[in-house]
N, C-alpha and C positions, 0 to 999 in steps of 0.2 A: 428982562432977566427974568419977568413973570410969568413969560413964554416958556423961556428953558427950561422952567422949574414945572412947569406941568406937564411937559412932553413927559417925562418920566415918573411922573405921578399917575399920567393914565397907563402908562407901561407899567408898572406894577399894578394896577387895578385890572390890567388883561392877565397879566399870569397868577390871578389869583390871592395879590397880596391886599391885605384891607389896611388901608392908612389911619391907626389910630388916633382919635382926637386929642388935639393936647387937652391935658385935664393939671388945671394946677392946683397944687396942693395935695393931688391923688397920693395915697398912702402907698407902702411897698409892694403891699398885697397886690392894692389894684395894678400898679405897674407889671408885677410881674404874671398879671392875669391875661393882661394887655398883650406882655410881649410871650407869651407861652399861645394864646391866640392866632399872634402873626405866625410863630411857628408852626402851628398845625397847619394853616390855609396854604404857607409854604411848601411844606412838606407833599401837602396832598394835589399842590397845582401840578407838581410829575408823576402818578400812579406809580409808570413802571419803575420808576426812580426810587420811590416809595416801596415797593416791594421788593425792590432787591436792597435796600435797608433792613427791612424785616428780617428778608432770608438770610443778611447777613449776622442779624442778632440774635436769631433762633439757630443755626448753626454754631455760633461761639456756646450758647446758653445749652444746648444739646448736649453737643461734645464734653461741656466741664461739668452736667449733670451726669453723664454714663461713665466720666472717667473718679469723680467721686463716689457712684453709684458700686464700680467695681472694686475699688480700693476700700470701701465700707463691709460690701460683702463679702470679698476675700478674707478681709481680716475676722469677720464676725465669724465666720468657715470656719476659720483657724483656732478661735474658740468654742466652738460648738461643743463639745466632750467637758471640756474643764467649765463652761458655762452651766449643764443640763449636770450636774454635781450639785448636792444642794446641803452637803455641810457647811458647820460653823469656820471652822478651821483646818488648815491644813499643813502638813509636815513634809516637807521638801529637800531635797540636795541643795546644796547650797552654789553647786555647779550646774546645775540643771539650766537648760536655757531655753529649751521647749518640750512639751508633751511627747510628741514621739521621737525623741531619743532622751529619756531622763536620766539620768544620774542615781543608782540605787542607793538607798539609804538600810542602815541596819534595822530590822522590823522589830526588834528589842523597845526601839524611840515609842514606839506605839504603846507598849506595858507602861513605859516610863509616865509618859502623858497620862493614865490614867491615877497618875498619883495626885493629881488637882482634883480634888473635889467636885469641881463646876463640869470635869470629862465626863461626861456620860458614856460615851461608847469610841472606840478607837481601833479604824477600821484599815488593815493594810489593804494597798491597789496595786493592783501588777498588771506591767502594761506591756504589750508585746503584738508583730506583727505575723499575722500567717496570711496564706494564699485560703481560699474559697471555692470550691467547685459550684460551678454555675450549674441548679438542676435543669437546665434545658437543651444548653450545648455544652457543658461538661468542660468549658474553658475555664481557668482559675485566674484569678484576681487580690490583689494582696487588701486585708481587710484589718484593722485595728484591734486585738480582742483586747476587754477589762476582764480582769479576774477581782472576786472579792467576794466577802462573803455579805450576800443580800437581806439574810437575818439579821443582821447588827441596824440598819435601820440606821446608817450611818450617810446612806448615796441613794439620791432618791431620780434615777432617770422616770422621764414618764411611760407610764404603761408599767413601772418594775413590780410596783406592791405585789398583783395579783400571779406575778408570776415565781415567787420568793420560795413557794415550798418546792414546786419544780424544778426548780434551778439545784436545789439540795441534792437530788438525781443524780446517778453516775452518769456521765456522758450525753449531758442535756447543755440545751443554750439558747439563747434568745437574740433575734437578728434586730439590725435597726430598720427600721420602716423606712425610716428618711435617707438611706444609700442610694448611691448611683446605679441607677437601672441597669449597669453593664452587670451586674451582678446577677441580673435574672429576675423572673417573675416572684422571689422568695416569699414575698410577703403577701403577694396574691394567692399561691398555692397552700399558704397557710390557711387564709380566709377561706377558700374554698372546701380543703379537705382537711383542715386540723393539722395536729403533729406531726412532720415526717423526718426523716434523716437527710441530713447535709453532711459532705466532708470536708472537713475544715484541717488543713495539713494533708496528714494521712491516716487520720482516726476520724469514723462515723460518729454524727454525734446526733441527736432527735432536737430539732428545732420546736420547742412547747410555745414562744410566745414571743410577742415583736414589742420592741421598747424603741422610743425616740430620742436620736443624740441629732443627727445630721452629719454629711460629711466634713472635710478638716485640708488642710493642705496635706497633711502628712498620710491621711487615711481617705478612699472615696467610700470607704463604712464599716459599722462598728458592729463587734459582736460580744454578748456580756455572758460570764458563766459564772457559776461558783471556782472558790481560790483552789479548791480540791482537783475539780477537771483542770481548771488552767493549769496546774501541777501536772495530769496527763500528757499535757499536747509539749508543755515546755518546760526543758530540764534545765534548772537553775538553781543556784544555793539557796537552801529552805530558808537561811536566817533575814535575808536580803526581799524589799520591798522596793515599790518606785516610787510611791508615795502613800500619804496616813492620810486617811479622813476622820476629822475629829468631830463628834456630836455634840452640844454641850445639854447641860441641864436646861428644862425653862427657867424662863427670867433672868440668865446667868449673862455676865456681862464681856462681850467678848472680847471687846479690847485688852479689859483688866487680866482675863485667864489669858491673851497671848503674851501680854507683858511678865505674865508669871513661869508659861511656859519657857518662854526665853530665857530667865535667867537659871532656870529648870534645866533644861537641855544643853545634851552638849555642842560644841561649836558644828559638828558635823552635820546638823538640818535648820532650816527655816522654820519658822512660824508663821503661816500667812494666812489671810483671810481670805476668803472666796472672790471678795472684788479685786485683792490686791495678785490672787493666782491670774484669775481671768486678764488682767491689766497686764499682766508682765509676759503673760502668753503672746497678749497682743502687740504690746512693745518689742517683743525679739524680732515680729515678723514686719513691722512697723520701720525699725531702726537696726535691727541688724541684718537685713536683707536688704536688696537696692528694689522690691519693690513699689514701698514710699517712695521713693525718688521718683520713679516712672513715672507713674498716677500723678504726681504733681505736677512734674513737668508735661505732661500732656495737659493737664489742667489750664496752665500757663500759655501754652503755644495755642490753644484755644482761644484766649481770652485774647493774645496778643493780635490771631487772625482775624477775630471779631472788630476789636479796634482797628485793625486798618480798612477794614469793608466801611465800615461808621466813619470814618476821617473821609475816606476818599468823597463820598457821597457826600457829607456836609461842606465838602472843600467846592465839589463839583458844583453844589448847590450855591456858595456865596458867588462864584465866579459867576455862573450864569445870571446872578441878580446882582451885579456888583451895582450897575446903574441906577436900581432902586434903593440900593442901601444909600447910595451917595444922595441921592433924593428926600432919605429920609433927617440925611445929615445936614443937610441946607432946608432941611425943612423946624431944625435945631432937636431934633432927638441926641442922643449923645452917644458914646462908643459902649459906653456901660449899657447902656437900655439894648443897643443893636447884640451885644456880646451875649445880653441874658436872652436874647432870641435864639440865636448859637445853643445855648445852653438848653434853651427848653425844647428845641430841635432833636437834643441829642437824648434827653428824657424823656421824650414823647415816644422816640426809637426803642429806648431801653424797656419800657412799658408793654409796647404793643407787641414786640417782639420776643418778650420774657412769657407773655401767657401762653401764646402759641407753644412756646418752646416747651415749659410746663406740662402743658398736657400732651405733646410729643412723648417728652421723658418719662411720664409713669405709664405711657402706653408699651416704651422701649422697655420699661423695669421688667412688667409683667410679662413681655413675650422671652426677654432674654432669662427670668428667674424658671420659668417652665422649661425651657430649655435646657438649661445647666444646671438643675439643682442650686445655684446660688441663692441666697436670702438678700435680696433686693427689694428693696422699700422706700418709701419717702417721705421723713422723718422731715416735720416742720423744719426744724433747724435749718436742716440741709435745704430747703425751698428757700430760708431767708437768705442763705447764706448766699448763694447761687446769683440770687437779685440782686445783693450789696456788690457782688462780683461784676454782673452785667452795668449795674446801672453805672460802677465805677470807669468799667473801661468805656462806654457812651458816650459819660461826663469826660474824661479823658481825650478820647477821639473830640470832641467839641472844643475843650481849652486849644488842642492842637490846631483846629480849623478855623479859630478865632483869628488867626493870625494874618487869614488874606483879607480880612476886613480893613487893615490897613489901606488897600489901595483901594476903599470906595472913598476917593475925595472928591467934592463937587468941585474944586477949582480945576480937578483934569479932566472932569467929565462933562463940563460943560465950560 
């Protein structure tokens, strides 16, 4: 019988499995460390299988990162215009769901809001889309036109303050330098040669400067102009606006002013903070369209594929070392210990697969961001979330593969 037990032990040594010595009274951390050591040597014994497992975890990791990255970038781009507005409070029609198709509200609500002593400025904002002619090719592309009184100081786009005086002149506009390249070399021509004329709709305007807003779902680029110039392009009722931006006096409590305005103004407007305005726009794209579900489904499928790959690797590894596991059982090691070995292998695969997957995802984020102008970046909370997903994926695969340990019965082997 001793000879029978020695033979599998020698086989285990040949396979690279280090049989940990029995340590009476060893603590749980020591036992876990021994299990992880054994799991690592078992994985290392077949390098081709280990490489396959790492590739499977990397695939799942990169797929989940890209799905979440695209989802976040698209939703961030959808709120670019609203996020760039720096007013304290906003008035909006309650039926407006998204900024690219706003419901109009009475402009008089802006003047009524000024009745509150803490409201310093109330600026109506007008939103419309028009085609902008490419200065190089002559082709047209739809752009979001934003009209408002820039001198009132209620809206603060990046790059706008130096252009306030110029935008007050007739037939002038500012172009969004972060617009998609299909609009042509608008920004480069301005930086190289200064102001020049662009055709917006059927009217010529002088480009007097560049601002930074960014494209969105609703528009590939943006144009900023004064309220007066806006009315030269678009014929609309003079008493209606799409949004009203409110700038409060220094030190004013925005929450208290919001509550007072809600009590003061009629029910045909809602009073929102800047964060609520952006959050509502994002919620529309995430919940009111199938985009959120599509990216969630893609992430789940990536995790399922990765889990199947890791499960197959661990299952095949256990099946190939059944005699060694049976030997360990015969030596007195419990099923719980052997289960820790399998789960330890799963955890090791999660860690060593996640690290290169994270590096590849960061590289792809940068590549895709430059190619598509989407705001792709790697926030720490996303990296942590994906690691926890990958960890759970590998851990679940390990739990499923542990069932094969039941076949490691010393009585059947010897």
